[in-house]
PyMOL Python script that loads the backbone (N, CA, C, O; Angstrom):
from pymol import cmd

cmd.read_pdbstr("""\
ATOM      1  N   MET A   1      -8.922 -35.681  43.870  1.00  0.00           N
ATOM      2  CA  MET A   1      -7.649 -35.196  44.315  1.00  0.00           C
ATOM      3  C   MET A   1      -6.690 -35.172  43.131  1.00  0.00           C
ATOM      4  O   MET A   1      -6.658 -36.110  42.334  1.00  0.00           O
ATOM      5  N   ALA A   2      -5.916 -34.107  43.018  1.00  0.00           N
ATOM      6  CA  ALA A   2      -4.946 -33.990  41.943  1.00  0.00           C
ATOM      7  C   ALA A   2      -3.797 -34.955  42.187  1.00  0.00           C
ATOM      8  O   ALA A   2      -3.338 -35.125  43.317  1.00  0.00           O
ATOM      9  N   ARG A   3      -3.344 -35.582  41.115  1.00  0.00           N
ATOM     10  CA  ARG A   3      -2.247 -36.538  41.227  1.00  0.00           C
ATOM     11  C   ARG A   3      -0.922 -35.784  41.318  1.00  0.00           C
ATOM     12  O   ARG A   3      -0.669 -34.863  40.541  1.00  0.00           O
ATOM     13  N   THR A   4      -0.095 -36.175  42.254  1.00  0.00           N
ATOM     14  CA  THR A   4       1.222 -35.592  42.411  1.00  0.00           C
ATOM     15  C   THR A   4       2.175 -36.282  41.456  1.00  0.00           C
ATOM     16  O   THR A   4       2.117 -37.499  41.282  1.00  0.00           O
ATOM     17  N   MET A   5       3.037 -35.520  40.850  1.00  0.00           N
ATOM     18  CA  MET A   5       4.042 -36.085  39.953  1.00  0.00           C
ATOM     19  C   MET A   5       5.266 -36.453  40.792  1.00  0.00           C
ATOM     20  O   MET A   5       6.064 -35.589  41.157  1.00  0.00           O
ATOM     21  N   PHE A   6       5.401 -37.725  41.088  1.00  0.00           N
ATOM     22  CA  PHE A   6       6.523 -38.200  41.890  1.00  0.00           C
ATOM     23  C   PHE A   6       7.711 -38.516  40.994  1.00  0.00           C
ATOM     24  O   PHE A   6       7.538 -39.007  39.879  1.00  0.00           O
ATOM     25  N   PRO A   7       8.918 -38.234  41.480  1.00  0.00           N
ATOM     26  CA  PRO A   7      10.091 -38.701  40.741  1.00  0.00           C
ATOM     27  C   PRO A   7      10.095 -40.231  40.729  1.00  0.00           C
ATOM     28  O   PRO A   7       9.474 -40.859  41.586  1.00  0.00           O
ATOM     29  N   ASP A   8      10.780 -40.820  39.779  1.00  0.00           N
ATOM     30  CA  ASP A   8      10.785 -42.279  39.654  1.00  0.00           C
ATOM     31  C   ASP A   8      11.467 -42.981  40.824  1.00  0.00           C
ATOM     32  O   ASP A   8      11.051 -44.073  41.211  1.00  0.00           O
ATOM     33  N   ASP A   9      12.514 -42.369  41.396  1.00  0.00           N
ATOM     34  CA  ASP A   9      13.257 -43.086  42.435  1.00  0.00           C
ATOM     35  C   ASP A   9      12.469 -43.316  43.722  1.00  0.00           C
ATOM     36  O   ASP A   9      12.601 -44.403  44.286  1.00  0.00           O
ATOM     37  N   PRO A  10      11.659 -42.383  44.236  1.00  0.00           N
ATOM     38  CA  PRO A  10      10.880 -42.750  45.421  1.00  0.00           C
ATOM     39  C   PRO A  10       9.760 -43.752  45.108  1.00  0.00           C
ATOM     40  O   PRO A  10       9.385 -44.550  45.967  1.00  0.00           O
ATOM     41  N   VAL A  11       9.235 -43.711  43.901  1.00  0.00           N
ATOM     42  CA  VAL A  11       8.197 -44.685  43.521  1.00  0.00           C
ATOM     43  C   VAL A  11       8.812 -46.080  43.485  1.00  0.00           C
ATOM     44  O   VAL A  11       8.220 -47.036  43.986  1.00  0.00           O
ATOM     45  N   GLN A  12      10.009 -46.198  42.887  1.00  0.00           N
ATOM     46  CA  GLN A  12      10.678 -47.496  42.837  1.00  0.00           C
ATOM     47  C   GLN A  12      11.042 -47.962  44.245  1.00  0.00           C
ATOM     48  O   GLN A  12      10.895 -49.143  44.562  1.00  0.00           O
ATOM     49  N   ALA A  13      11.515 -47.048  45.090  1.00  0.00           N
ATOM     50  CA  ALA A  13      11.855 -47.410  46.469  1.00  0.00           C
ATOM     51  C   ALA A  13      10.613 -47.891  47.222  1.00  0.00           C
ATOM     52  O   ALA A  13      10.692 -48.833  48.010  1.00  0.00           O
ATOM     53  N   GLN A  14       9.472 -47.248  46.983  1.00  0.00           N
ATOM     54  CA  GLN A  14       8.238 -47.666  47.641  1.00  0.00           C
ATOM     55  C   GLN A  14       7.813 -49.047  47.157  1.00  0.00           C
ATOM     56  O   GLN A  14       7.370 -49.875  47.953  1.00  0.00           O
ATOM     57  N   LYS A  15       7.948 -49.302  45.850  1.00  0.00           N
ATOM     58  CA  LYS A  15       7.621 -50.627  45.319  1.00  0.00           C
ATOM     59  C   LYS A  15       8.529 -51.687  45.934  1.00  0.00           C
ATOM     60  O   LYS A  15       8.065 -52.760  46.318  1.00  0.00           O
ATOM     61  N   ASP A  16       9.816 -51.387  46.027  1.00  0.00           N
ATOM     62  CA  ASP A  16      10.761 -52.321  46.637  1.00  0.00           C
ATOM     63  C   ASP A  16      10.432 -52.540  48.109  1.00  0.00           C
ATOM     64  O   ASP A  16      10.524 -53.661  48.609  1.00  0.00           O
ATOM     65  N   TRP A  17      10.046 -51.466  48.806  1.00  0.00           N
ATOM     66  CA  TRP A  17       9.675 -51.555  50.221  1.00  0.00           C
ATOM     67  C   TRP A  17       8.467 -52.481  50.377  1.00  0.00           C
ATOM     68  O   TRP A  17       8.454 -53.351  51.248  1.00  0.00           O
ATOM     69  N   ASP A  18       7.458 -52.288  49.534  1.00  0.00           N
ATOM     70  CA  ASP A  18       6.250 -53.118  49.606  1.00  0.00           C
ATOM     71  C   ASP A  18       6.581 -54.599  49.385  1.00  0.00           C
ATOM     72  O   ASP A  18       6.083 -55.464  50.106  1.00  0.00           O
ATOM     73  N   ARG A  19       7.424 -54.885  48.386  1.00  0.00           N
ATOM     74  CA  ARG A  19       7.810 -56.274  48.112  1.00  0.00           C
ATOM     75  C   ARG A  19       8.599 -56.871  49.267  1.00  0.00           C
ATOM     76  O   ARG A  19       8.384 -58.024  49.642  1.00  0.00           O
ATOM     77  N   THR A  20       9.512 -56.088  49.830  1.00  0.00           N
ATOM     78  CA  THR A  20      10.324 -56.564  50.954  1.00  0.00           C
ATOM     79  C   THR A  20       9.457 -56.822  52.171  1.00  0.00           C
ATOM     80  O   THR A  20       9.638 -57.824  52.864  1.00  0.00           O
ATOM     81  N   TYR A  21       8.518 -55.929  52.437  1.00  0.00           N
ATOM     82  CA  TYR A  21       7.616 -56.101  53.576  1.00  0.00           C
ATOM     83  C   TYR A  21       6.778 -57.362  53.399  1.00  0.00           C
ATOM     84  O   TYR A  21       6.581 -58.120  54.349  1.00  0.00           O
ATOM     85  N   ALA A  22       6.287 -57.584  52.190  1.00  0.00           N
ATOM     86  CA  ALA A  22       5.494 -58.786  51.927  1.00  0.00           C
ATOM     87  C   ALA A  22       6.335 -60.043  52.129  1.00  0.00           C
ATOM     88  O   ALA A  22       5.848 -61.032  52.676  1.00  0.00           O
ATOM     89  N   ALA A  23       7.588 -60.013  51.695  1.00  0.00           N
ATOM     90  CA  ALA A  23       8.466 -61.167  51.880  1.00  0.00           C
ATOM     91  C   ALA A  23       8.735 -61.410  53.359  1.00  0.00           C
ATOM     92  O   ALA A  23       8.813 -62.556  53.802  1.00  0.00           O
ATOM     93  N   LEU A  24       8.873 -60.345  54.111  1.00  0.00           N
ATOM     94  CA  LEU A  24       9.120 -60.469  55.552  1.00  0.00           C
ATOM     95  C   LEU A  24       7.881 -60.992  56.269  1.00  0.00           C
ATOM     96  O   LEU A  24       7.995 -61.705  57.266  1.00  0.00           O
ATOM     97  N   ALA A  25       6.711 -60.645  55.773  1.00  0.00           N
ATOM     98  CA  ALA A  25       5.460 -61.074  56.403  1.00  0.00           C
ATOM     99  C   ALA A  25       5.068 -62.497  56.019  1.00  0.00           C
ATOM    100  O   ALA A  25       4.149 -63.067  56.607  1.00  0.00           O
ATOM    101  N   ALA A  26       5.746 -63.065  55.052  1.00  0.00           N
ATOM    102  CA  ALA A  26       5.442 -64.428  54.620  1.00  0.00           C
ATOM    103  C   ALA A  26       5.736 -65.407  55.758  1.00  0.00           C
ATOM    104  O   ALA A  26       6.587 -65.146  56.608  1.00  0.00           O
ATOM    105  N   PRO A  27       5.033 -66.516  55.764  1.00  0.00           N
ATOM    106  CA  PRO A  27       5.307 -67.512  56.808  1.00  0.00           C
ATOM    107  C   PRO A  27       6.742 -68.037  56.715  1.00  0.00           C
ATOM    108  O   PRO A  27       7.189 -68.479  55.658  1.00  0.00           O
ATOM    109  N   ARG A  28       7.426 -67.980  57.808  1.00  0.00           N
ATOM    110  CA  ARG A  28       8.788 -68.510  57.943  1.00  0.00           C
ATOM    111  C   ARG A  28       9.767 -68.022  56.872  1.00  0.00           C
ATOM    112  O   ARG A  28      10.342 -68.831  56.144  1.00  0.00           O
ATOM    113  N   PRO A  29       9.958 -66.699  56.772  1.00  0.00           N
ATOM    114  CA  PRO A  29      10.971 -66.239  55.813  1.00  0.00           C
ATOM    115  C   PRO A  29      12.354 -66.713  56.260  1.00  0.00           C
ATOM    116  O   PRO A  29      12.650 -66.710  57.454  1.00  0.00           O
ATOM    117  N   ARG A  30      13.182 -67.111  55.334  1.00  0.00           N
ATOM    118  CA  ARG A  30      14.488 -67.684  55.678  1.00  0.00           C
ATOM    119  C   ARG A  30      15.548 -66.622  55.924  1.00  0.00           C
ATOM    120  O   ARG A  30      16.552 -66.890  56.584  1.00  0.00           O
ATOM    121  N   THR A  31      15.342 -65.454  55.416  1.00  0.00           N
ATOM    122  CA  THR A  31      16.364 -64.415  55.513  1.00  0.00           C
ATOM    123  C   THR A  31      15.830 -63.203  56.278  1.00  0.00           C
ATOM    124  O   THR A  31      15.849 -62.082  55.768  1.00  0.00           O
ATOM    125  N   ILE A  32      15.369 -63.427  57.469  1.00  0.00           N
ATOM    126  CA  ILE A  32      14.752 -62.349  58.254  1.00  0.00           C
ATOM    127  C   ILE A  32      15.705 -61.179  58.438  1.00  0.00           C
ATOM    128  O   ILE A  32      15.313 -60.030  58.238  1.00  0.00           O
ATOM    129  N   THR A  33      16.939 -61.448  58.811  1.00  0.00           N
ATOM    130  CA  THR A  33      17.900 -60.376  59.067  1.00  0.00           C
ATOM    131  C   THR A  33      18.167 -59.566  57.804  1.00  0.00           C
ATOM    132  O   THR A  33      18.227 -58.337  57.853  1.00  0.00           O
ATOM    133  N   VAL A  34      18.326 -60.242  56.688  1.00  0.00           N
ATOM    134  CA  VAL A  34      18.575 -59.560  55.417  1.00  0.00           C
ATOM    135  C   VAL A  34      17.372 -58.704  55.036  1.00  0.00           C
ATOM    136  O   VAL A  34      17.528 -57.552  54.630  1.00  0.00           O
ATOM    137  N   LEU A  35      16.180 -59.262  55.166  1.00  0.00           N
ATOM    138  CA  LEU A  35      14.968 -58.520  54.812  1.00  0.00           C
ATOM    139  C   LEU A  35      14.755 -57.319  55.728  1.00  0.00           C
ATOM    140  O   LEU A  35      14.368 -56.248  55.262  1.00  0.00           O
ATOM    141  N   ARG A  36      15.001 -57.484  57.014  1.00  0.00           N
ATOM    142  CA  ARG A  36      14.850 -56.361  57.943  1.00  0.00           C
ATOM    143  C   ARG A  36      15.840 -55.251  57.627  1.00  0.00           C
ATOM    144  O   ARG A  36      15.496 -54.070  57.684  1.00  0.00           O
ATOM    145  N   GLY A  37      17.071 -55.629  57.295  1.00  0.00           N
ATOM    146  CA  GLY A  37      18.076 -54.626  56.917  1.00  0.00           C
ATOM    147  C   GLY A  37      17.673 -53.883  55.661  1.00  0.00           C
ATOM    148  O   GLY A  37      17.809 -52.663  55.575  1.00  0.00           O
ATOM    149  N   ARG A  38      17.173 -54.634  54.682  1.00  0.00           N
ATOM    150  CA  ARG A  38      16.714 -54.011  53.430  1.00  0.00           C
ATOM    151  C   ARG A  38      15.542 -53.070  53.693  1.00  0.00           C
ATOM    152  O   ARG A  38      15.483 -51.977  53.130  1.00  0.00           O
ATOM    153  N   LEU A  39      14.619 -53.489  54.537  1.00  0.00           N
ATOM    154  CA  LEU A  39      13.471 -52.650  54.866  1.00  0.00           C
ATOM    155  C   LEU A  39      13.917 -51.348  55.534  1.00  0.00           C
ATOM    156  O   LEU A  39      13.382 -50.281  55.234  1.00  0.00           O
ATOM    157  N   LEU A  40      14.879 -51.433  56.422  1.00  0.00           N
ATOM    158  CA  LEU A  40      15.404 -50.229  57.076  1.00  0.00           C
ATOM    159  C   LEU A  40      16.087 -49.295  56.071  1.00  0.00           C
ATOM    160  O   LEU A  40      15.880 -48.082  56.114  1.00  0.00           O
ATOM    161  N   ARG A  41      16.895 -49.851  55.173  1.00  0.00           N
ATOM    162  CA  ARG A  41      17.570 -49.012  54.169  1.00  0.00           C
ATOM    163  C   ARG A  41      16.568 -48.340  53.241  1.00  0.00           C
ATOM    164  O   ARG A  41      16.704 -47.158  52.922  1.00  0.00           O
ATOM    165  N   LEU A  42      15.564 -49.094  52.810  1.00  0.00           N
ATOM    166  CA  LEU A  42      14.540 -48.515  51.933  1.00  0.00           C
ATOM    167  C   LEU A  42      13.731 -47.445  52.666  1.00  0.00           C
ATOM    168  O   LEU A  42      13.383 -46.419  52.081  1.00  0.00           O
ATOM    169  N   SER A  43      13.432 -47.682  53.938  1.00  0.00           N
ATOM    170  CA  SER A  43      12.695 -46.690  54.729  1.00  0.00           C
ATOM    171  C   SER A  43      13.499 -45.394  54.831  1.00  0.00           C
ATOM    172  O   SER A  43      12.948 -44.304  54.683  1.00  0.00           O
ATOM    173  N   ALA A  44      14.800 -45.518  55.086  1.00  0.00           N
ATOM    174  CA  ALA A  44      15.655 -44.335  55.173  1.00  0.00           C
ATOM    175  C   ALA A  44      15.712 -43.606  53.838  1.00  0.00           C
ATOM    176  O   ALA A  44      15.667 -42.377  53.796  1.00  0.00           O
ATOM    177  N   ARG A  45      15.811 -44.364  52.742  1.00  0.00           N
ATOM    178  CA  ARG A  45      15.838 -43.751  51.418  1.00  0.00           C
ATOM    179  C   ARG A  45      14.550 -42.976  51.145  1.00  0.00           C
ATOM    180  O   ARG A  45      14.588 -41.882  50.582  1.00  0.00           O
ATOM    181  N   LEU A  46      13.422 -43.537  51.541  1.00  0.00           N
ATOM    182  CA  LEU A  46      12.136 -42.868  51.334  1.00  0.00           C
ATOM    183  C   LEU A  46      11.995 -41.623  52.196  1.00  0.00           C
ATOM    184  O   LEU A  46      11.591 -40.568  51.706  1.00  0.00           O
ATOM    185  N   VAL A  47      12.325 -41.742  53.467  1.00  0.00           N
ATOM    186  CA  VAL A  47      12.141 -40.620  54.404  1.00  0.00           C
ATOM    187  C   VAL A  47      13.062 -39.455  54.071  1.00  0.00           C
ATOM    188  O   VAL A  47      12.669 -38.297  54.209  1.00  0.00           O
ATOM    189  N   CYS A  48      14.277 -39.747  53.635  1.00  0.00           N
ATOM    190  CA  CYS A  48      15.275 -38.706  53.389  1.00  0.00           C
ATOM    191  C   CYS A  48      15.264 -38.159  51.966  1.00  0.00           C
ATOM    192  O   CYS A  48      16.113 -37.338  51.621  1.00  0.00           O
ATOM    193  N   HIS A  49      14.331 -38.591  51.142  1.00  0.00           N
ATOM    194  CA  HIS A  49      14.317 -38.141  49.748  1.00  0.00           C
ATOM    195  C   HIS A  49      14.021 -36.637  49.692  1.00  0.00           C
ATOM    196  O   HIS A  49      13.149 -36.152  50.412  1.00  0.00           O
ATOM    197  N   PRO A  50      14.738 -35.903  48.846  1.00  0.00           N
ATOM    198  CA  PRO A  50      14.536 -34.444  48.746  1.00  0.00           C
ATOM    199  C   PRO A  50      13.136 -34.031  48.287  1.00  0.00           C
ATOM    200  O   PRO A  50      12.747 -32.879  48.480  1.00  0.00           O
ATOM    201  N   PHE A  51      12.380 -34.936  47.690  1.00  0.00           N
ATOM    202  CA  PHE A  51      11.028 -34.591  47.240  1.00  0.00           C
ATOM    203  C   PHE A  51      10.172 -34.076  48.392  1.00  0.00           C
ATOM    204  O   PHE A  51       9.334 -33.197  48.195  1.00  0.00           O
ATOM    205  N   TRP A  52      10.376 -34.615  49.593  1.00  0.00           N
ATOM    206  CA  TRP A  52       9.535 -34.247  50.730  1.00  0.00           C
ATOM    207  C   TRP A  52       9.752 -32.811  51.188  1.00  0.00           C
ATOM    208  O   TRP A  52       8.945 -32.290  51.958  1.00  0.00           O
ATOM    209  N   SER A  53      10.823 -32.155  50.735  1.00  0.00           N
ATOM    210  CA  SER A  53      11.047 -30.757  51.099  1.00  0.00           C
ATOM    211  C   SER A  53      10.487 -29.798  50.050  1.00  0.00           C
ATOM    212  O   SER A  53      10.612 -28.583  50.203  1.00  0.00           O
ATOM    213  N   THR A  54       9.874 -30.319  48.992  1.00  0.00           N
ATOM    214  CA  THR A  54       9.242 -29.470  47.984  1.00  0.00           C
ATOM    215  C   THR A  54       7.804 -29.160  48.405  1.00  0.00           C
ATOM    216  O   THR A  54       7.272 -29.773  49.331  1.00  0.00           O
ATOM    217  N   ALA A  55       7.194 -28.218  47.725  1.00  0.00           N
ATOM    218  CA  ALA A  55       5.814 -27.843  48.049  1.00  0.00           C
ATOM    219  C   ALA A  55       4.872 -29.034  47.875  1.00  0.00           C
ATOM    220  O   ALA A  55       3.986 -29.247  48.703  1.00  0.00           O
ATOM    221  N   ALA A  56       5.056 -29.802  46.817  1.00  0.00           N
ATOM    222  CA  ALA A  56       4.180 -30.957  46.573  1.00  0.00           C
ATOM    223  C   ALA A  56       4.382 -32.051  47.611  1.00  0.00           C
ATOM    224  O   ALA A  56       3.445 -32.788  47.917  1.00  0.00           O
ATOM    225  N   GLY A  57       5.574 -32.167  48.152  1.00  0.00           N
ATOM    226  CA  GLY A  57       5.867 -33.227  49.101  1.00  0.00           C
ATOM    227  C   GLY A  57       5.547 -32.900  50.537  1.00  0.00           C
ATOM    228  O   GLY A  57       5.574 -33.788  51.389  1.00  0.00           O
ATOM    229  N   ARG A  58       5.246 -31.648  50.833  1.00  0.00           N
ATOM    230  CA  ARG A  58       4.978 -31.257  52.218  1.00  0.00           C
ATOM    231  C   ARG A  58       3.622 -31.715  52.732  1.00  0.00           C
ATOM    232  O   ARG A  58       3.405 -31.774  53.943  1.00  0.00           O
ATOM    233  N   SER A  59       2.732 -32.031  51.846  1.00  0.00           N
ATOM    234  CA  SER A  59       1.397 -32.464  52.240  1.00  0.00           C
ATOM    235  C   SER A  59       1.457 -33.859  52.849  1.00  0.00           C
ATOM    236  O   SER A  59       2.088 -34.749  52.279  1.00  0.00           O
ATOM    237  N   PRO A  60       0.809 -34.070  54.006  1.00  0.00           N
ATOM    238  CA  PRO A  60       0.768 -35.417  54.575  1.00  0.00           C
ATOM    239  C   PRO A  60       0.127 -36.431  53.622  1.00  0.00           C
ATOM    240  O   PRO A  60       0.459 -37.616  53.653  1.00  0.00           O
ATOM    241  N   ALA A  61      -0.776 -35.963  52.793  1.00  0.00           N
ATOM    242  CA  ALA A  61      -1.441 -36.864  51.851  1.00  0.00           C
ATOM    243  C   ALA A  61      -0.488 -37.360  50.763  1.00  0.00           C
ATOM    244  O   ALA A  61      -0.751 -38.382  50.130  1.00  0.00           O
ATOM    245  N   ALA A  62       0.610 -36.647  50.544  1.00  0.00           N
ATOM    246  CA  ALA A  62       1.551 -37.038  49.492  1.00  0.00           C
ATOM    247  C   ALA A  62       2.184 -38.398  49.793  1.00  0.00           C
ATOM    248  O   ALA A  62       2.425 -39.183  48.876  1.00  0.00           O
ATOM    249  N   ARG A  63       2.453 -38.679  51.060  1.00  0.00           N
ATOM    250  CA  ARG A  63       3.061 -39.970  51.412  1.00  0.00           C
ATOM    251  C   ARG A  63       2.090 -41.121  51.150  1.00  0.00           C
ATOM    252  O   ARG A  63       2.492 -42.190  50.692  1.00  0.00           O
ATOM    253  N   VAL A  64       0.828 -40.896  51.440  1.00  0.00           N
ATOM    254  CA  VAL A  64      -0.184 -41.922  51.165  1.00  0.00           C
ATOM    255  C   VAL A  64      -0.340 -42.080  49.659  1.00  0.00           C
ATOM    256  O   VAL A  64      -0.481 -43.194  49.155  1.00  0.00           O
ATOM    257  N   GLU A  65      -0.316 -40.965  48.948  1.00  0.00           N
ATOM    258  CA  GLU A  65      -0.454 -41.028  47.500  1.00  0.00           C
ATOM    259  C   GLU A  65       0.723 -41.763  46.857  1.00  0.00           C
ATOM    260  O   GLU A  65       0.545 -42.479  45.872  1.00  0.00           O
ATOM    261  N   LEU A  66       1.935 -41.586  47.416  1.00  0.00           N
ATOM    262  CA  LEU A  66       3.093 -42.314  46.899  1.00  0.00           C
ATOM    263  C   LEU A  66       2.861 -43.818  46.999  1.00  0.00           C
ATOM    264  O   LEU A  66       3.175 -44.560  46.068  1.00  0.00           O
ATOM    265  N   GLN A  67       2.319 -44.262  48.110  1.00  0.00           N
ATOM    266  CA  GLN A  67       2.033 -45.686  48.274  1.00  0.00           C
ATOM    267  C   GLN A  67       1.040 -46.169  47.223  1.00  0.00           C
ATOM    268  O   GLN A  67       1.198 -47.253  46.662  1.00  0.00           O
ATOM    269  N   GLN A  68       0.022 -45.365  46.959  1.00  0.00           N
ATOM    270  CA  GLN A  68      -0.991 -45.753  45.969  1.00  0.00           C
ATOM    271  C   GLN A  68      -0.411 -45.769  44.559  1.00  0.00           C
ATOM    272  O   GLN A  68      -0.688 -46.680  43.779  1.00  0.00           O
ATOM    273  N   VAL A  69       0.402 -44.752  44.232  1.00  0.00           N
ATOM    274  CA  VAL A  69       1.022 -44.704  42.903  1.00  0.00           C
ATOM    275  C   VAL A  69       1.930 -45.910  42.713  1.00  0.00           C
ATOM    276  O   VAL A  69       1.931 -46.521  41.644  1.00  0.00           O
ATOM    277  N   ALA A  70       2.701 -46.261  43.736  1.00  0.00           N
ATOM    278  CA  ALA A  70       3.599 -47.420  43.638  1.00  0.00           C
ATOM    279  C   ALA A  70       2.794 -48.705  43.437  1.00  0.00           C
ATOM    280  O   ALA A  70       3.179 -49.554  42.633  1.00  0.00           O
ATOM    281  N   ARG A  71       1.695 -48.855  44.151  1.00  0.00           N
ATOM    282  CA  ARG A  71       0.863 -50.057  43.987  1.00  0.00           C
ATOM    283  C   ARG A  71       0.237 -50.108  42.599  1.00  0.00           C
ATOM    284  O   ARG A  71       0.174 -51.167  41.976  1.00  0.00           O
ATOM    285  N   ASP A  72      -0.228 -48.951  42.117  1.00  0.00           N
ATOM    286  CA  ASP A  72      -0.819 -48.902  40.775  1.00  0.00           C
ATOM    287  C   ASP A  72       0.203 -49.303  39.718  1.00  0.00           C
ATOM    288  O   ASP A  72      -0.101 -50.082  38.815  1.00  0.00           O
ATOM    289  N   ARG A  73       1.412 -48.770  39.834  1.00  0.00           N
ATOM    290  CA  ARG A  73       2.450 -49.103  38.853  1.00  0.00           C
ATOM    291  C   ARG A  73       2.876 -50.560  38.972  1.00  0.00           C
ATOM    292  O   ARG A  73       3.200 -51.197  37.970  1.00  0.00           O
ATOM    293  N   GLU A  74       2.878 -51.079  40.166  1.00  0.00           N
ATOM    294  CA  GLU A  74       3.251 -52.486  40.368  1.00  0.00           C
ATOM    295  C   GLU A  74       2.264 -53.415  39.681  1.00  0.00           C
ATOM    296  O   GLU A  74       2.645 -54.474  39.181  1.00  0.00           O
ATOM    297  N   HIS A  75       1.010 -53.024  39.657  1.00  0.00           N
ATOM    298  CA  HIS A  75      -0.039 -53.859  39.065  1.00  0.00           C
ATOM    299  C   HIS A  75      -0.400 -53.426  37.654  1.00  0.00           C
ATOM    300  O   HIS A  75      -1.388 -53.894  37.089  1.00  0.00           O
ATOM    301  N   GLY A  76       0.408 -52.523  37.079  1.00  0.00           N
ATOM    302  CA  GLY A  76       0.169 -52.107  35.709  1.00  0.00           C
ATOM    303  C   GLY A  76      -1.035 -51.223  35.514  1.00  0.00           C
ATOM    304  O   GLY A  76      -1.576 -51.144  34.411  1.00  0.00           O
ATOM    305  N   GLU A  77      -1.462 -50.561  36.561  1.00  0.00           N
ATOM    306  CA  GLU A  77      -2.652 -49.715  36.475  1.00  0.00           C
ATOM    307  C   GLU A  77      -2.265 -48.255  36.449  1.00  0.00           C
ATOM    308  O   GLU A  77      -2.954 -47.416  37.028  1.00  0.00           O
ATOM    309  N   GLU A  78      -1.169 -47.945  35.783  1.00  0.00           N
ATOM    310  CA  GLU A  78      -0.681 -46.566  35.761  1.00  0.00           C
ATOM    311  C   GLU A  78      -1.732 -45.650  35.174  1.00  0.00           C
ATOM    312  O   GLU A  78      -2.312 -45.922  34.124  1.00  0.00           O
ATOM    313  N   THR A  79      -1.961 -44.553  35.882  1.00  0.00           N
ATOM    314  CA  THR A  79      -2.941 -43.573  35.433  1.00  0.00           C
ATOM    315  C   THR A  79      -2.225 -42.303  35.048  1.00  0.00           C
ATOM    316  O   THR A  79      -1.172 -41.990  35.604  1.00  0.00           O
ATOM    317  N   SER A  80      -2.771 -41.576  34.118  1.00  0.00           N
ATOM    318  CA  SER A  80      -2.171 -40.312  33.736  1.00  0.00           C
ATOM    319  C   SER A  80      -2.666 -39.220  34.662  1.00  0.00           C
ATOM    320  O   SER A  80      -3.805 -39.268  35.126  1.00  0.00           O
ATOM    321  N   PRO A  81      -1.812 -38.221  34.939  1.00  0.00           N
ATOM    322  CA  PRO A  81      -2.199 -37.152  35.867  1.00  0.00           C
ATOM    323  C   PRO A  81      -3.276 -36.254  35.309  1.00  0.00           C
ATOM    324  O   PRO A  81      -3.701 -35.312  35.976  1.00  0.00           O
TER     325      PRO A  81
END
""", "prot")
cmd.dss("prot")
cmd.show_as("cartoon", "prot")
cmd.util.cbc("prot")
cmd.orient("prot")
């Protein structure tokens, strides 16, 4: 599959979303309300990003690929397109 060139801001938002979700899923998080609010804001930022109205972003696979690209960058496994 060809790699989609994502703008940096949705990739960073996805990385932040993943970290926030992991913190919320941790046993007995102390700031549940804060984490839930952050997760909602990040979700809105991701869903409303203008990239999804472009030809590359219209594919349902693009959203899954964004998650993979964010995970790769989080773990330092950045691949070239």
